C-alpha positions in Angstrom: -22.3 40.9 45.4 -22.7 39.8 41.7 -20.7 36.7 42.4 -22.9 35.9 45.5 -26.1 36.3 43.4 -24.8 34.0 40.7 -23.9 31.4 43.3 -27.3 31.6 45.0 -29.1 31.4 41.7 -27.2 28.3 40.8 -27.8 26.6 44.2 -31.5 27.5 44.2 -32.0 26.0 40.8 -30.2 22.8 41.9 -32.5 22.5 44.9 -35.6 23.1 42.9 -34.6 20.6 40.2 -34.8 23.2 37.5 -31.2 22.8 36.4 -31.6 21.5 32.8 -29.7 24.4 31.4 -27.6 25.0 34.5 -26.4 21.4 34.4 -25.4 21.8 30.8 -23.5 24.9 31.6 -21.7 23.2 34.5 -20.9 20.2 32.3 -19.5 22.6 29.7 -17.4 24.4 32.3 -16.1 21.0 33.6 -15.1 20.0 30.1 -13.4 23.4 29.6 -11.6 22.9 32.9 -10.5 19.4 31.9 -9.2 20.7 28.6 -7.3 23.4 30.5 -5.7 20.8 32.8 -4.7 18.7 29.7 -3.3 21.8 28.0 -1.2 22.8 31.1 0.2 19.2 31.5 1.1 19.0 27.8 2.9 22.4 27.9 4.7 21.3 31.2 5.9 18.1 29.5 7.2 20.0 26.5 8.9 22.5 28.7 10.6 19.7 30.7 11.9 18.3 27.4 13.2 21.7 26.4 14.7 22.3 29.9 12.5 25.3 30.5 11.9 24.2 34.1 10.4 27.5 35.4 7.7 27.4 32.7 7.1 23.7 33.4 6.6 24.4 37.1 4.2 27.2 36.3 2.0 25.0 34.1 2.1 22.1 36.7 1.0 24.5 39.4 -1.9 25.7 37.3 -2.9 22.1 36.4 -2.8 20.9 40.0 -4.8 23.8 41.3 -7.6 23.1 38.8 -7.4 19.3 39.5 -7.7 19.9 43.3 -10.5 22.4 42.7 -12.5 19.8 40.8 -11.4 17.0 43.2 -10.7 14.9 40.1 -8.3 12.2 41.2 -7.6 11.1 37.7 -6.1 14.5 36.8 -4.4 14.7 40.2 -2.7 11.4 39.3 -1.7 12.8 35.8 -0.4 15.9 37.5 1.7 13.8 39.8 3.2 12.0 36.8 4.4 15.2 35.2 5.6 16.5 38.6 7.6 13.3 39.0 9.3 14.1 35.7 10.1 17.6 36.9 11.6 16.4 40.2 13.6 13.9 38.2 15.1 16.7 36.1 15.7 18.8 39.2 17.6 15.9 40.7 15.3 15.4 43.7 14.8 11.7 43.0 13.1 11.0 46.4 10.3 13.4 45.7 10.1 12.2 42.1 9.6 8.7 43.5 6.9 9.8 46.0 4.9 11.6 43.3 5.0 8.7 40.7 4.1 6.1 43.3 1.0 8.2 44.3 0.0 8.3 40.6 0.6 4.5 40.2 -1.5 3.7 43.3 -4.5 5.5 41.9 -4.1 4.3 38.3 -3.7 0.7 39.5 -6.9 1.0 41.5 -8.9 2.4 38.6 -7.3 -0.1 36.1 -6.2 2.8 33.8 -3.7 0.7 31.8 -2.8 3.4 29.3 -1.7 5.8 32.0 -0.1 3.0 34.0 2.3 2.3 31.0 3.5 5.9 31.2 3.8 5.9 35.0 5.6 2.5 35.1 8.0 3.9 32.4 8.7 7.1 34.4 9.2 5.1 37.6 11.5 2.8 35.7 13.7 5.7 34.7 13.6 7.2 38.3 14.5 3.7 39.8 17.4 3.5 37.3 18.8 6.8 38.6 18.4 5.6 42.2 20.3 2.4 41.2 17.3 0.3 42.2 17.9 -1.9 39.1 15.6 -4.8 40.0 12.7 -2.4 40.6 13.4 -0.5 37.4 13.5 -3.8 35.4 10.2 -5.1 37.0 8.3 -1.9 36.2 9.6 -1.6 32.7 8.8 -5.2 31.9 5.3 -4.8 33.4 4.8 -1.7 31.2 6.0 -3.7 28.1 3.4 -6.5 28.9 0.6 -4.0 29.0 1.7 -2.4 25.8 1.8 -5.8 24.0 -1.6 -6.8 25.4 -3.4 -3.5 24.4 -1.3 -2.7 21.2 -0.1 0.7 22.7 2.5 1.0 19.9 3.2 4.7 20.7 4.8 3.6 24.1 6.8 0.7 22.9 9.8 2.7 21.7 9.9 4.8 24.9 10.0 1.6 27.0 12.8 0.1 25.0 14.7 3.4 25.3 14.5 3.1 29.1 15.5 -0.5 29.1 18.5 0.6 27.2 19.3 3.3 29.8 18.9 0.6 32.5 21.4 -1.7 30.7 23.8 1.2 30.3 23.5 2.0 34.0 24.4 -1.7 34.7 27.5 -1.3 32.5 26.1 -3.6 29.7 26.5 -1.4 26.6 25.9 -4.2 24.1 22.5 -5.0 25.5 21.8 -1.3 25.7 22.4 -0.9 21.9 20.1 -3.8 21.2 17.3 -2.1 23.1 18.0 1.3 21.5 17.9 -0.3 18.0 14.7 -2.2 18.8 13.0 1.0 20.0 14.1 3.4 17.2 11.5 2.2 14.5 8.6 2.8 16.9 9.9 6.3 18.0 10.4 7.2 14.3 6.9 6.1 13.4 5.3 8.4 16.0 7.7 11.4 15.5 8.8 11.4 19.2 11.7 13.8 18.7 12.8 14.2 22.3 13.0 10.5 22.9 14.8 10.0 19.6 17.4 12.5 20.6 17.8 10.8 24.0 18.2 7.5 22.3 20.9 8.7 20.0 23.0 10.4 22.8 22.8 7.2 25.0 23.5 4.9 22.0 26.6 7.0 21.3 27.6 6.7 25.0 27.3 2.9 24.7 29.3 2.9 21.5 32.0 4.8 23.2 32.1 2.3 26.0 32.7 -0.6 23.5 35.5 1.4 21.9 33.7 2.6 18.8 34.5 6.4 18.9 33.9 7.0 15.2 30.5 5.5 15.3 29.8 7.3 18.5 30.5 10.7 16.8 28.1 9.9 13.9 25.3 8.8 16.3 26.0 11.9 18.5 25.7 14.1 15.4 22.2 12.9 14.9 21.2 13.7 18.5 22.8 17.2 18.2 20.9 17.9 15.0 17.6 17.1 16.7 18.6 19.1 19.8 19.3 22.2 17.8 16.2 21.9 15.5 13.8 21.3 18.4 15.4 23.6 21.0 16.4 20.8 23.5 19.1 22.6 25.5 19.6 19.6 27.8 20.3 17.3 24.7 22.8 19.8 23.3 24.6 20.0 26.7 24.8 16.2 26.8 26.0 16.0 23.2 28.8 18.5 24.0 29.8 16.5 27.1 29.9 13.3 25.0 31.9 15.0 22.2 34.4 16.0 24.9 34.8 12.4 26.2 35.0 11.0 22.6 37.8 13.4 21.6 39.5 12.7 24.9 39.6 9.0 24.0 40.8 9.9 20.5 43.6 12.0 22.2 42.3 15.2 20.5 42.6 17.3 23.6 41.9 20.8 22.1 38.6 19.5 20.6 37.8 17.8 23.9 38.3 21.0 25.8 36.3 23.1 23.4 33.3 20.8 23.7 33.6 20.6 27.5 33.5 24.4 27.6 30.4 24.4 25.5 28.8 21.8 27.7 29.6 23.7 30.9 28.3 27.0 29.4 24.9 25.4 28.7 24.8 23.5 31.9 25.5 26.7 34.0 22.9 28.7 32.1 20.2 26.1 32.4 20.8 24.2 35.7 23.2 25.6 38.2 21.9 29.2 38.4 18.2 28.4 39.0 17.9 24.7 39.8 17.8 25.1 43.6 15.4 28.1 43.3 13.0 26.1 41.2 13.2 23.1 43.6 12.4 25.4 46.6 9.5 27.1 44.7 8.2 23.7 43.7 8.2 22.5 47.3 6.5 25.6 48.5 3.8 25.9 45.8 3.1 22.3 45.2 2.7 21.3 48.9 -1.0 20.7 48.2 -2.0 17.5 49.9 -5.3 16.1 51.2 -5.1 18.2 54.4 -4.9 21.4 52.3 -7.9 20.3 50.4 -9.8 19.5 53.6 -9.1 23.0 54.9 -10.3 24.5 51.7 -13.5 22.5 51.9 -14.2 23.6 55.5 -13.5 27.2 54.5 -15.8 26.9 51.6 -18.6 25.4 53.8 -18.2 28.3 56.2 -18.6 30.7 53.3 -21.7 28.9 52.1 -23.2 29.2 55.6 -22.7 32.9 55.6 -24.2 33.2 52.2 -27.2 31.1 53.3 -28.0 33.8 56.0 -28.5 36.3 53.2 -30.8 34.0 51.2 -34.0 35.4 52.7 -33.3 38.9 51.5 -32.6 37.6 48.0 -35.7 35.4 47.7 -37.6 38.0 45.7 -34.7 38.7 43.4 -34.2 34.9 42.9 -37.9 34.4 42.1 -37.8 37.0 39.4 -34.5 35.6 38.1 -36.0 32.1 38.1 -39.1 33.1 36.2 -36.9 34.9 33.6 -34.6 31.9 33.3 -37.5 29.5 32.9 -39.2 31.7 30.3 -36.0 31.9 28.3 -35.5 28.1 28.7 -39.0 27.4 27.5 -38.6 29.6 24.5 -35.2 28.0 23.6 -36.7 24.5 23.9 -39.6 25.5 21.7 -37.3 26.8 19.0 -35.0 23.9 19.3 -37.8 21.4 19.0 -39.1 23.1 15.8 -35.6 23.1 14.3 -35.1 19.5 15.2 -38.4 18.5 13.7 -37.6 20.2 10.4 -34.1 18.7 10.4 -35.5 15.2 11.0 -38.0 15.6 8.2 -35.3 16.8 5.8 -33.0 13.9 6.8 -35.8 11.4 6.2 -36.5 12.8 2.8 -32.8 12.6 1.9 -32.5 9.1 3.2 -35.5 8.1 1.0 -33.9 9.7 -2.0 -30.6 7.9 -1.3 -32.3 4.5 -1.0 -34.1 5.0 -4.3 -30.9 6.1 -6.0 -29.1 3.1 -4.6 -31.8 0.7 -5.8 -31.8 2.3 -9.3 -28.0 2.0 -9.5 -28.2 -1.6 -8.5 -30.8 -2.4 -11.1 -28.8 -0.5 -13.8 -25.7 -2.5 -12.8 -27.6 -5.8 -13.0 -29.0 -4.9 -16.4 -25.6 -4.0 -17.7 -24.1 -7.3 -16.5 -27.0 -9.3 -18.0 -26.6 -7.4 -21.3 -22.9 -8.0 -21.5 -23.3 -11.7 -20.7 -26.0 -12.1 -23.5 -24.1 -10.1 -26.1 -20.9 -12.0 -25.4 -22.6 -15.3 -26.0 -24.0 -14.0 -29.3 -20.6 -12.7 -30.4 -18.8 -15.9 -29.4 -21.2 -18.2 -31.4 -20.3 -16.8 -34.9 -16.6 -16.5 -33.7 -16.7 -20.2 -33.1 -17.5 -20.7 -36.8 -14.6 -18.4 -37.8 -12.0 -20.3 -35.8 -13.5 -23.7 -36.6 -13.5 -23.2 -40.3 -10.0 -21.7 -40.1 -8.8 -24.9 -38.5 -10.4 -27.1 -41.1 -8.9 -25.0 -43.9 -5.4 -25.2 -42.3 -5.7 -29.0 -42.4 -6.5 -29.1 -46.1 -2.9 -28.5 -47.3 -3.2 -24.8 -48.2 -0.5 -23.0 -50.2 2.2 -21.2 -48.2 0.6 -17.9 -49.0 -2.8 -19.2 -48.0 -1.4 -20.7 -44.9 0.1 -17.4 -43.8 -3.3 -15.7 -44.3 -5.1 -18.5 -42.5 -2.7 -18.2 -39.5 -3.3 -14.5 -39.5 -7.0 -15.1 -39.5 -6.6 -17.7 -36.7 -4.6 -15.2 -34.6 -7.2 -12.4 -35.3 -9.9 -14.7 -34.2 -8.1 -15.4 -31.0 -7.5 -11.6 -30.6 -11.2 -10.9 -31.2 -12.1 -13.4 -28.5 -9.7 -11.6 -26.2 -11.2 -8.3 -27.1 -14.7 -9.6 -26.3 -13.4 -10.9 -23.0 -11.6 -7.6 -22.2 -14.7 -5.5 -22.9 -16.2 -7.6 -20.1 -13.0 -7.0 -18.1 -13.5 -3.3 -18.2 -16.9 -3.9 -16.6 -15.3 -6.2 -14.0 -12.4 -3.9 -13.1 -14.5 -2.0 -10.6 -15.4 -5.3 -8.9 -11.8 -6.6 -9.0 -12.9 -9.8 -10.7 -10.5 -9.7 -13.7 -7.7 -12.2 -13.3 -4.3 -12.6 -15.0 -3.5 -16.0 -16.5 -0.1 -17.5 -16.0 0.8 -19.8 -18.9 3.9 -20.4 -20.9 4.4 -18.7 -24.3 7.0 -17.6 -26.8 7.1 -13.8 -26.6 9.0 -13.4 -29.8 6.6 -15.6 -31.8 3.7 -13.8 -30.1 4.9 -10.4 -31.4 5.6 -11.9 -34.8 2.0 -13.1 -35.0 0.8 -9.6 -34.0 2.9 -8.0 -36.7 1.6 -10.5 -39.3 -1.9 -9.8 -38.3 -1.4 -6.0 -38.6 0.9 -6.2 -41.6 -1.9 -5.6 -44.2 -3.1 -2.5 -42.3 0.4 -1.1 -42.2 0.9 -1.8 -45.9 -2.4 -0.2 -46.8 -1.2 3.0 -45.2 2.3 2.7 -46.7 3.9 2.3 -43.3 7.1 0.3 -42.5 7.2 -1.9 -39.4 10.6 -2.2 -37.7 11.0 -5.0 -35.1 13.9 -5.0 -32.7 14.0 -7.9 -30.2 16.7 -8.5 -27.6 17.9 -12.0 -28.3 19.1 -12.5 -24.7 15.5 -12.7 -23.6 14.6 -16.3 -22.8 12.5 -18.2 -25.4 9.8 -19.4 -23.1 8.2 -17.0 -20.5 5.2 -17.3 -18.1 2.5 -14.7 -18.2 -0.7 -13.9 -19.9 0.0 -14.0 -23.7 -3.5 -12.9 -24.8 -3.3 -9.8 -22.7 0.2 -9.0 -23.8 -1.0 -9.5 -27.4 -4.0 -7.2 -26.8 -1.8 -4.5 -25.4 0.6 -4.7 -28.4 -2.2 -4.9 -31.0 -3.9 -1.8 -29.5 -0.7 0.2 -29.3 0.7 -0.9 -32.7 -2.7 -0.6 -34.3 -3.0 2.9 -32.8 0.4 3.9 -34.4 -0.6 2.5 -37.8 -4.0 4.3 -37.7 -2.3 7.7 -37.0 0.7 7.3 -39.3 0.7 7.6 -43.1 3.8 6.9 -45.3 5.9 6.6 -42.2 7.8 4.2 -39.9 6.8 2.4 -36.7 9.3 0.8 -34.4 8.6 -2.1 -32.0 11.4 -2.6 -29.5 11.7 -5.2 -26.8 14.7 -5.3 -24.6 15.8 -6.6 -21.2 16.2 -4.0 -18.4 18.3 -6.2 -16.1 19.7 -9.7 -16.1 17.6 -12.6 -14.9 17.0 -12.4 -11.2 15.4 -15.3 -9.2 13.8 -16.8 -12.3 12.3 -13.4 -13.3 13.1 -11.0 -16.2 12.2 -7.4 -16.5 11.4 -6.3 -20.1 11.0 -2.8 -21.6 8.6 -2.4 -24.5 8.6 0.6 -26.8 6.2 1.4 -29.7 7.3 4.5 -31.5 5.9 6.2 -34.7 6.5 9.4 -36.6 2.8 10.0 -37.2 0.5 12.9 -36.3 1.4 13.0 -32.6 -0.7 14.1 -29.6 -0.9 17.5 -28.1 0.2 18.1 -24.5 -3.4 18.9 -23.5 -4.9 15.7 -24.9 -2.1 13.6 -23.4 -3.7 14.1 -20.0 -7.0 12.4 -21.0 -6.0 10.1 -23.9 -6.1 6.9 -21.7 -9.7 7.5 -20.5 -12.6 5.4 -21.8 -14.1 6.5 -25.2 -11.5 9.3 -25.5 -9.8 10.4 -28.8 -7.7 13.3 -29.6 -10.6 15.3 -31.0 -13.9 15.1 -32.9 -12.1 15.6 -36.2 -9.8 12.6 -35.4 -12.8 10.5 -34.6 -14.4 11.3 -37.9 -11.2 10.9 -39.9 -9.8 7.8 -38.4 -12.8 6.1 -36.7 -12.6 3.8 -33.7 -14.3 3.7 -30.2 -11.5 5.4 -28.2 -11.5 2.3 -26.1 -8.1 0.9 -27.1 -5.8 3.0 -24.9 -8.1 2.7 -22.0 -7.9 -1.1 -22.3 -4.1 -0.9 -22.5 -3.9 1.2 -19.3 -6.2 -1.1 -17.4 -4.5 -4.3 -18.6 -1.0 -3.0 -17.8 -2.3 -2.0 -14.4 -3.5 -5.6 -13.8 0.1 -6.8 -14.8 1.6 -4.3 -12.2 2.8 -2.0 -15.0 2.1 1.5 -16.1 1.9 3.1 -19.6 4.0 6.1 -20.3 3.6 8.5 -23.3 6.1 10.8 -25.0 4.6 12.7 -27.9 4.9 16.0 -29.8 2.2 17.2 -32.1 3.3 16.6 -35.8 6.4 14.6 -34.9 5.0 11.3 -33.6 4.5 9.4 -30.4 6.3 6.9 -28.2 4.5 4.5 -25.8 6.7 2.8 -23.1 6.0 0.2 -20.4 7.8 -2.4 -18.4 6.5 -5.9 -17.5 8.0 -8.6 -15.2 7.8 -12.2 -16.5 8.8 -15.5 -15.0 11.2 -17.6 -17.0 9.3 -20.8 -17.9 10.7 -24.1 -16.6 9.1 -26.8 -18.7 8.0 -29.2 -16.0 4.4 -29.7 -17.1 3.2 -30.4 -20.6 0.6 -28.1 -22.2 -2.3 -29.0 -24.4 -0.2 -28.8 -27.6 2.3 -31.3 -26.1 -0.5 -33.5 -24.7 -2.3 -33.6 -28.0 0.9 -35.0 -29.7 0.8 -37.9 -27.2 -2.9 -38.8 -27.8 -3.6 -42.3 -29.0 -6.1 -41.3 -31.7 -6.9 -45.0 -32.3 -9.0 -44.9 -29.2 -11.3 -42.4 -30.8 -12.1 -44.5 -33.9 -15.7 -45.6 -34.2 -16.7 -43.8 -31.0 -20.3 -42.5 -31.1 -20.7 -38.8 -30.0 -23.9 -36.9 -29.8 -23.5 -33.2 -30.7 -26.2 -31.1 -29.0 -26.1 -27.7 -30.8 -28.8 -25.4 -32.2 -26.5 -23.5 -34.6 -26.2 -25.3 -38.0 -22.8 -23.9 -38.8 -21.4 -25.0 -35.5 -22.9 -28.4 -36.0 -21.2 -28.7 -39.3 -17.8 -27.6 -38.0 -17.8 -29.8 -34.9 -19.0 -32.8 -37.0 -16.3 -32.3 -39.6 -13.5 -32.0 -37.0 -14.7 -35.3 -35.3 -15.3 -37.3 -38.5 -11.8 -36.5 -39.8 -10.7 -38.6 -36.9 -13.1 -41.5 -37.8 -15.6 -40.6 -35.0 -19.3 -41.3 -35.7 -21.5 -38.4 -35.0 -25.2 -37.7 -34.4 -26.8 -34.3 -34.0 -29.6 -32.9 -31.7 -30.9 -29.4 -32.4 -32.1 -28.8 -28.8 -32.2 -30.3 -25.3 -35.5 -32.2 -25.7 -34.2 -34.1 -28.8 -30.9 -34.8 -26.9 -32.8 -36.4 -24.1 -34.9 -38.5 -26.5 -31.9 -39.7 -28.6 -29.9 -40.6 -25.4 -32.8 -42.8 -24.2 -33.2 -44.5 -27.6 -29.5 -44.9 -28.6 -26.2 -45.7 -27.2 -23.5 -43.0 -27.3 -20.0 -43.0 -25.9 -20.0 -39.2 -25.2 -22.2 -36.1 -25.4 -21.0 -32.6 -26.4 -23.7 -30.3 -24.9 -24.2 -26.7 -25.8 -25.7 -24.5 -23.0 -28.0 -21.8 -24.6 -30.5 -23.5 -26.9 -34.2 -23.1 -27.7 -36.5 -24.8 -25.2 -34.7 -26.3 -22.3 -31.1 -25.3 -21.6 -28.1 -27.6 -21.8 -27.8 -27.6 -18.0 -31.5 -28.7 -17.7 -31.0 -31.4 -20.4 -28.0 -32.8 -18.6 -29.9 -33.0 -15.3 -32.7 -34.9 -17.1 -30.2 -37.3 -18.7 -28.5 -38.0 -15.4 -31.8 -39.3 -14.0 -31.5 -42.4 -16.3 -27.8 -42.5 -17.4 -25.2 -41.5 -14.8 -22.2 -43.0 -16.6 -22.1 -41.4 -20.0 -19.4 -38.6 -20.2 -21.1 -35.2 -20.9 -18.8 -32.3 -21.8 -20.1 -28.7 -21.9 -19.2 -27.2 -25.3 -20.2 -23.6 -24.6 -19.6 -19.9 -25.4 -20.7 -18.7 -21.9 -18.4 -16.9 -19.6 -17.0 -19.5 -17.2 -15.4 -17.2 -14.6 -18.2 -17.7 -12.0 -20.1 -20.7 -13.2 -17.7 -23.7 -13.0 -19.2 -25.2 -9.9 -22.7 -24.9 -11.4 -21.6 -27.1 -14.4 -20.0 -29.8 -12.3 -22.9 -29.8 -9.7 -25.4 -30.5 -12.5 -23.7 -33.5 -14.0 -21.1 -32.3 -16.5 -17.7 -34.2 -16.5 -15.7 -31.4 -18.2 -16.0 -28.0 -20.0 -14.6 -26.8 -23.3 -15.1 -23.1 -23.9 -15.9 -21.9 -27.4 -14.1 -21.0 -29.5 -11.7 -23.8 -28.6 -8.3 -24.8 -29.6 -8.3 -28.2 -31.4 -5.5 -29.5 -29.2 -7.5 -28.8 -26.0 -10.6 -30.2 -27.7 -9.1 -33.6 -28.5 -7.1 -33.8 -25.3 -10.3 -33.5 -23.2 -12.2 -36.0 -25.4 -9.3 -38.5 -25.0 -9.2 -37.9 -21.3 -13.0 -38.6 -21.0 -12.8 -41.8 -23.0 -9.8 -43.1 -21.0 -11.6 -42.3 -17.7 -14.7 -44.2 -19.0 -12.6 -47.3 -19.9 -11.0 -47.2 -16.5 -14.3 -47.1 -14.6 -15.8 -49.8 -16.7 
């Protein structure tokens, strides 16, 4: 009676269209039933792989009963697929063929391509056993076409395995091995252990057929290992049988007999004793066709008619039940609406907060970028004076001692420029905008320059620098010399700072011989200074981090050097390593790969040597620059080469002088009082399109090159510049002007 009441309540609610909650319950029950069917089929497939056929049959029966109960043809087709696999293992290939063809017919009608791949593959294996080789090949190839079209990679290895089995059945072991080897990577990538074991046993069988018994034993060992680990009794039986055949071919008859006995023991236990019983039980319990379903439907209809006769007596009970259900439903809906409204309000508030936070973060990021761009320009302008004056002093015949100091100053100026650039690099790392240059340089000379620049600091702290350089390293390499110098300056400078009256070793050696025009070098910077504790070693490479507050007060610094080192080495595909013990010193190690430079193209230094400086004599150049020191330096450099110069302090004056005078070239600064150099160039181009205009600027050029060329500039010289590059570009501009004239 309770079951009848539940049924009548459900039916009554359906008829009266008050089934909001009942429909949800029914949908939930259907979902649970579908999950149960999937679970039964998965367990059945696993049991077939493990040759636990009775358990597989039990799960298939449960799955098919639920599928028939729901009248879900999709799950009936899936059940037929697994049932076909069971019949295949039982040896009843005719029934296996019937079941899989039923599944294929439905899946082909519904265009369920994923399930069709599995069904085609299963039928391919069944047709192979039936010796219907053309049919097997057709279905396996069709399955492969669907896999390629839809990128069903999980099925590709299984199809290749079955193609190998087909080739083996057709006595073509070489082709079989090709298919097995092609499928193995896919089977490995999806951890398909059963198919991997099947692949190895059959590959070993193919190797035996082409008279490779030793390789067959190794391959069979791999299959046996999987069979034992995963509990695949059928695989173990096949492996023992194959061992027996291999040892028979090798004329090791005792070993062959021992493996044959092991095979027969497993085979008898798993197959012979219960195979027929399971087949009979499958036929009896799974004879559930459409006629059975029709009978069940008619019986169910008869039951429903009988229950309908009792409906009158239960009307009162149903009315009470209906009112109760509707009351509970209304209460539930009311509470759910209140909760949903509160949740929506909370979600809207959180979204508003997130939008505000995002906008604030974007504004802060833009402000930081603008600040760094501005401060970089302000730093580069005086740095131009330092490098320019250094160049002029070097050309005035200094004494050897002065020349060494001036070279050190020049190198330090280049390093300072690199440091400014890399402070920007740290900001750009998150946006992946930092790029590594690839130019030729002399590594040994670079390191010598670094040591000269740091020599005074080392001497002030009474430290000895020891330089060990592997002479087998090629003289010219290709890489980013400024970034290499910055890494070394930071690391060696760090060792000097934290070592007093001690020694610092700089070692560079090749790790391997030159391979494909590349060398791998190992760098070591070791000192016997204060060392770093184990705890601090974990954070020493983070931004603005030093060993302790006391170290910061005693030695100074920003704590940025090692962070820059870490980031720069990461950009060069390297990694910094640290070995240190408190009180005994530290050792920093890293490896970098360089290309060996093949001198096919000339650089600015070589090009500068080939310049015909007579072309520059008596040329008139207008220098547009607001900084008086920079005006002086640029003018002196030009006048030393007999070039006539005029100066404009801002863009407005430059426009006026260009209109009133004739110049051969204009050197244009960008940031000036009044109008910018870009705006001044645009104005000049309105009345003079031929005069060469070169941007002589301290701005960052990473993202602005197109803007310069689009607004009328012929070339760009970044400040501070190298004199060789400066005159090379001037010479190029004058030569181009002569050609066009």
